C-alpha positions as CSV (number, residue, x, y, z in Angstrom):
1,M,-65.7,-15.3,-95.8
2,K,-68.0,-14.8,-92.8
3,R,-69.5,-18.3,-93.3
4,F,-66.1,-19.8,-93.5
5,L,-65.1,-18.2,-90.1
6,T,-68.4,-19.3,-88.6
7,A,-67.9,-22.9,-89.8
8,A,-64.3,-22.9,-88.6
9,S,-65.3,-21.5,-85.2
10,L,-67.9,-24.3,-84.9
11,I,-65.3,-27.0,-85.7
12,V,-62.9,-25.6,-83.2
13,A,-65.6,-25.5,-80.5
14,V,-66.7,-29.1,-81.2
15,F,-63.1,-30.2,-81.1
16,A,-62.6,-28.5,-77.7
17,I,-65.7,-30.2,-76.3
18,V,-64.6,-33.6,-77.5
19,V,-61.1,-33.2,-76.0
20,A,-62.6,-32.0,-72.7
21,T,-65.1,-34.9,-72.6
22,V,-62.4,-37.6,-73.4
23,G,-60.2,-36.1,-70.7
24,A,-62.9,-36.3,-68.1
25,L,-64.0,-39.9,-68.8
26,D,-64.0,-42.1,-65.7
27,L,-64.1,-45.8,-66.8
28,G,-64.9,-47.0,-63.2
29,A,-64.3,-50.7,-62.9
30,A,-63.5,-51.1,-66.6
31,P,-59.9,-52.2,-67.3
32,A,-57.6,-49.2,-67.6
33,V,-56.0,-48.4,-70.9
34,A,-52.3,-47.5,-71.3
35,A,-51.1,-44.1,-72.4
36,P,-50.8,-43.7,-76.2
37,A,-47.0,-43.7,-76.0
38,C,-47.0,-47.2,-74.5
39,R,-47.3,-50.1,-76.9
40,C,-48.6,-53.3,-75.4
41,P,-49.9,-56.6,-76.8
42,L,-53.7,-57.0,-76.7
43,I,-53.4,-60.2,-74.8
44,V,-56.0,-60.6,-72.0
45,D,-54.1,-61.7,-68.8
46,Q,-55.7,-59.3,-66.3
47,V,-53.9,-58.0,-63.2
48,I,-55.2,-55.9,-60.3
49,C,-52.9,-53.4,-58.7
50,S,-52.5,-51.6,-55.4
51,N,-54.3,-48.5,-56.9
52,G,-57.5,-50.7,-57.1
53,K,-57.5,-50.7,-60.9
54,T,-57.7,-53.7,-63.2
55,Y,-55.5,-53.7,-66.3
56,I,-55.8,-55.9,-69.4
57,N,-52.2,-57.3,-68.8
58,Q,-49.0,-56.4,-66.9
59,C,-47.7,-54.3,-69.8
60,F,-50.6,-51.9,-69.5
61,A,-50.1,-51.8,-65.7
62,N,-46.5,-51.0,-66.2
63,C,-47.3,-48.2,-68.6
64,A,-49.7,-46.7,-66.0
65,H,-46.9,-46.9,-63.4
66,A,-49.1,-49.2,-61.3
67,K,-47.5,-51.0,-58.4
68,D,-47.9,-54.3,-56.6
69,C,-50.0,-56.0,-59.3
70,V,-51.4,-59.5,-58.9
71,R,-52.6,-61.7,-61.8
72,I,-56.4,-62.4,-61.8
73,G,-57.8,-65.7,-62.9
74,P,-56.3,-69.0,-63.9
């Protein structure tokens, strides 16, 4: 029983570290990704918005509540 509790504690600790790491990621200049609740097509038509971030398309920008977006490229 003690081994089971030790293994379970280890799993919970690793999960907590993964969640904390993913939450702290800063993608820098990489295109931002929408929140999981938002469903956008994976069509590359990049936009840059007033927050200085680049999004893969207008749908992702809308999901992130970005404002004043301008299309990048042709």
